[in-house]
C-alpha positions in Angstrom: 99.5 84.5 111.8 98.1 87.0 109.0 100.4 86.0 106.0 97.5 84.6 103.7 95.5 88.1 104.1 98.8 90.0 103.3 99.2 87.8 100.6 96.1 88.4 99.0 96.4 92.0 99.5 99.5 92.2 97.7 98.1 90.3 95.0 94.8 92.5 94.6 97.4 95.5 94.5 99.7 94.2 92.0 98.4 94.6 88.3 98.1 91.7 85.8 101.1 90.9 83.6 100.4 92.9 80.2 103.3 92.1 78.2 104.3 89.8 75.4 103.2 86.2 75.9 106.3 84.0 75.7 107.0 82.2 73.0 105.4 78.4 73.0 108.0 75.7 73.7 107.5 72.5 72.4 107.9 69.4 74.8 110.9 66.9 74.8 108.4 64.2 75.0 106.3 65.6 71.8 105.1 62.9 69.1 105.0 63.7 65.3 102.3 62.2 63.6 101.8 62.1 59.7 99.2 61.0 57.2 99.4 60.7 53.4 98.4 64.2 51.6 97.3 64.7 48.2 96.2 67.9 46.8 92.8 68.8 45.3 92.7 66.9 41.9 95.9 64.9 42.9 99.4 65.4 41.7 100.4 66.1 38.2 102.8 63.8 36.7 105.5 66.6 36.5 105.8 70.1 38.1 108.4 71.6 35.7 111.7 69.6 36.2 110.3 68.0 39.1 108.6 64.5 39.5 106.1 64.6 42.7 107.0 61.4 44.8 104.4 61.9 47.4 103.6 64.5 50.7 102.8 63.9 54.2 100.6 66.3 56.6 102.2 66.2 60.2 100.8 67.2 63.3 101.2 66.7 67.0 99.0 67.2 70.1 101.5 69.4 71.4 100.3 73.1 70.7 103.8 74.4 70.1 104.4 72.3 67.1 104.5 73.9 63.7 105.2 77.3 62.3 108.2 75.4 60.5 111.0 77.8 58.2 113.8 75.2 57.5 114.0 71.4 57.1 117.4 69.2 56.9 117.6 65.5 56.1 120.8 63.9 57.4 121.1 60.0 57.6 117.4 58.9 57.1 116.4 61.6 59.5 114.6 64.7 59.1 115.2 68.0 61.2 112.3 70.4 61.1 113.1 74.1 62.8 110.5 76.4 63.7 110.4 80.3 63.4 110.3 80.3 67.3 113.4 78.2 67.9 111.4 74.9 68.3 112.6 71.8 66.5 111.5 68.2 65.9 113.5 65.3 64.5 112.0 62.0 62.9 113.0 59.1 60.9 111.0 58.4 57.8 110.2 54.8 56.5 107.7 54.8 53.7 104.7 55.9 55.4 105.5 55.4 58.7 107.1 58.2 61.2 109.2 57.6 64.0 109.6 60.7 66.5 113.4 61.0 67.5 113.8 64.1 69.6 111.9 67.5 70.2 112.8 70.6 71.9 113.6 74.2 72.1 117.1 75.6 71.2 119.6 76.3 74.3 120.6 79.6 74.3 120.6 82.1 71.3 120.2 85.9 71.0 118.2 88.0 73.7 116.4 86.3 76.6 114.2 84.0 74.3 111.0 85.1 76.0 109.7 86.8 72.5 110.0 86.1 68.8 112.4 89.1 68.6 115.3 86.9 69.8 114.2 83.2 68.6 113.1 83.9 65.2 115.1 80.9 63.4 114.8 80.8 59.7 117.4 79.0 58.4 119.6 75.8 59.1 122.4 74.2 57.5 123.8 70.9 58.9 127.3 69.4 58.1 126.8 65.9 56.6 129.9 64.6 58.4 129.6 65.9 61.8 126.2 66.8 62.4 126.8 70.0 63.7 124.0 72.8 62.7 124.3 76.2 61.9 120.9 78.2 62.6 120.3 81.8 61.2 118.3 84.0 63.6 116.4 86.6 61.4 115.6 89.4 63.6 118.9 89.1 65.4 121.0 89.0 62.1 123.2 86.4 63.8 124.3 82.7 63.2 124.6 80.3 65.8 126.5 76.9 65.7 125.0 74.0 67.7 126.3 70.6 68.8 124.8 67.8 66.2 121.8 66.8 69.0 121.1 70.5 69.1 121.4 70.4 72.8 124.5 72.8 73.0 125.5 76.3 71.5 129.2 76.0 70.6 129.5 79.4 68.8 128.1 82.3 67.4 128.3 85.7 65.3 126.9 88.7 64.2 128.7 89.3 60.7 129.2 93.0 60.4 127.6 92.7 56.7 124.2 91.5 58.2 124.1 94.1 61.2 121.7 96.4 59.2 119.5 94.0 57.5 116.0 94.5 58.2 115.1 92.9 61.5 112.2 91.0 59.6 114.3 90.0 56.2 117.8 88.9 57.6 119.3 85.2 57.1 116.2 83.8 55.3 118.3 81.1 53.6 121.6 79.6 54.5 123.5 76.9 53.2 126.7 74.8 53.5 128.4 74.4 50.0 130.3 71.1 49.4 133.5 72.8 49.4 132.9 74.5 53.3 131.7 77.7 51.9 128.6 79.0 53.3 126.0 81.0 51.5 123.5 83.4 53.0 120.8 85.3 51.3 118.7 87.9 52.8 114.8 87.9 52.5 114.5 91.7 52.4 117.7 93.8 52.4 118.1 95.5 49.1 121.6 96.1 47.3 121.8 99.8 47.1 120.2 101.2 43.9 119.6 97.9 42.3 115.5 97.3 42.4 115.0 93.4 43.6 118.3 92.6 44.1 118.9 91.2 47.6 122.2 91.1 49.5 124.0 88.0 49.6 127.1 86.7 51.6 130.0 84.1 50.7 131.9 82.9 53.9 134.8 81.3 53.1 134.2 78.5 55.9 132.3 78.3 59.2 130.9 82.0 60.0 131.1 81.4 63.4 134.9 81.1 63.7 136.9 84.0 64.1 139.0 85.1 60.8 136.5 83.4 58.2 136.2 85.8 55.5 133.2 87.1 54.0 132.4 88.7 50.9 129.1 90.1 49.2 127.1 89.2 46.1 123.7 90.0 44.9 120.7 87.5 44.1 118.1 88.4 41.8 115.2 86.6 42.6 112.0 85.9 40.3 109.8 89.6 40.3 107.3 89.9 42.8 109.0 86.9 45.1 111.3 86.9 47.8 113.9 84.0 48.6 113.0 81.7 51.6 115.7 79.1 51.7 118.3 77.2 49.6 119.8 74.1 49.1 123.0 72.5 47.5 122.9 69.7 44.6 125.1 67.1 44.4 127.3 68.6 41.9 127.2 72.0 43.8 124.6 73.7 42.1 122.7 76.2 44.4 119.0 75.5 44.2 116.9 78.9 45.8 113.0 78.4 46.8 111.4 81.6 46.4 107.8 82.5 47.5 105.1 85.2 46.8 102.0 85.6 48.9 98.9 87.1 47.0 95.0 86.6 47.7 95.5 85.0 50.9 97.5 82.2 49.0 101.5 81.3 48.3 102.7 80.6 45.1 106.6 79.3 44.7 109.3 79.3 42.0 112.3 77.0 42.4 115.4 78.3 40.7 118.9 76.8 40.1 122.1 78.6 40.1 125.6 77.0 38.8 128.0 76.8 41.3 130.6 78.7 38.9 128.4 82.0 39.5 128.9 82.2 43.4 131.6 84.6 43.8 132.1 87.8 45.4 130.8 90.7 43.7 128.6 88.8 41.1 125.0 89.2 40.7 123.3 85.8 40.2 119.8 84.8 38.8 119.0 81.2 38.5 116.9 79.3 36.2 113.7 78.5 36.9 113.1 74.8 37.1 109.9 74.4 38.9 106.7 76.5 39.9 103.7 76.0 41.8 100.8 77.5 43.6 96.7 76.9 43.9 95.1 74.9 43.3 98.1 72.5 43.5 99.2 73.9 46.6 98.5 77.3 48.2 100.5 77.0 51.5 103.6 79.0 52.5 106.8 77.2 51.4 109.5 77.7 53.8 112.0 75.2 53.9 114.1 73.2 51.4 116.5 70.3 51.5 118.0 68.0 49.2 119.3 64.2 49.6 119.9 61.4 47.2 118.5 57.9 47.1 119.6 55.3 44.7 121.3 57.4 42.6 119.0 59.9 42.0 118.4 63.5 43.7 115.3 64.1 46.0 113.9 67.6 47.0 112.1 68.2 50.5 110.0 71.2 50.9 108.1 71.9 54.3 105.4 74.6 54.7 105.1 77.1 57.4 101.4 77.1 59.0 102.0 79.8 61.1 101.0 77.9 64.0 97.2 78.3 62.8 95.2 74.9 63.6 93.2 75.1 60.6 96.4 75.0 58.5 98.5 72.0 57.7 101.9 71.6 58.0 102.8 69.4 54.8 106.5 67.9 54.1 106.5 67.0 50.4 108.9 65.1 48.4 110.3 65.7 44.6 112.6 63.7 42.3 114.8 66.2 40.4 115.1 64.9 36.6 
């Protein structure tokens, strides 16, 4: 029998793989750990209209952990979504953290081998059903998933998003309290309008046929790009904006009245907070809002770009 020699000959003649490496996939049994985080010099009493409550540095032994682009908090559980289609879900009780789930999103645009088809940048969760809508930035697509994120239910590539830049698509997406959805592009400019970004208002679920979509424009602070958005209890919109300069990030948080969110409008939020080095120089990617004992809390997650030497931070503020 000459099979061993034949197999060895074939392997010697076939060139090695030189294509794109597969995106790292987080294991379903990954465990998230946390430790209290305090910036150099400590927390200030105030950051604009925000009062710092605290922060955690998150880590896992799983090499695919990190690179988070969105956060949502529902029923005491936080969901972090990475820009490679991975997610983790955990409960927070004081300084303790209990991992509930981890995994990679099923289905999605393309094959899922490379980041081009799994660049998940935005997340909106229905507080009643738990269903999740996820924005795939480079595919300019929106997919809806079951509450446990284990099943894709529907998806769409909205016509107004089809020509958005590959790396500047649905960076921010939020479900408003009346059931409408708002999507803001990171890089797609309104024609002839300088720094204005293209933005959309959907009359309901973007993935359902017949849902109306209308355009409006968002003006971020000069030099900044929108990275996420969240809705306040009264319906106003918060938009988190970031800027990268001198190897560090800084952020500006603005508030937009609900009444301003209408077709054809140009909206510009009122600044309510600003931070950067030395308080924080990491990449602020995700924003969520919760209510606790009658107070409004804001959660911000940072993106470490899967760099082991950079922290993943989950910060909590009270809006006063």
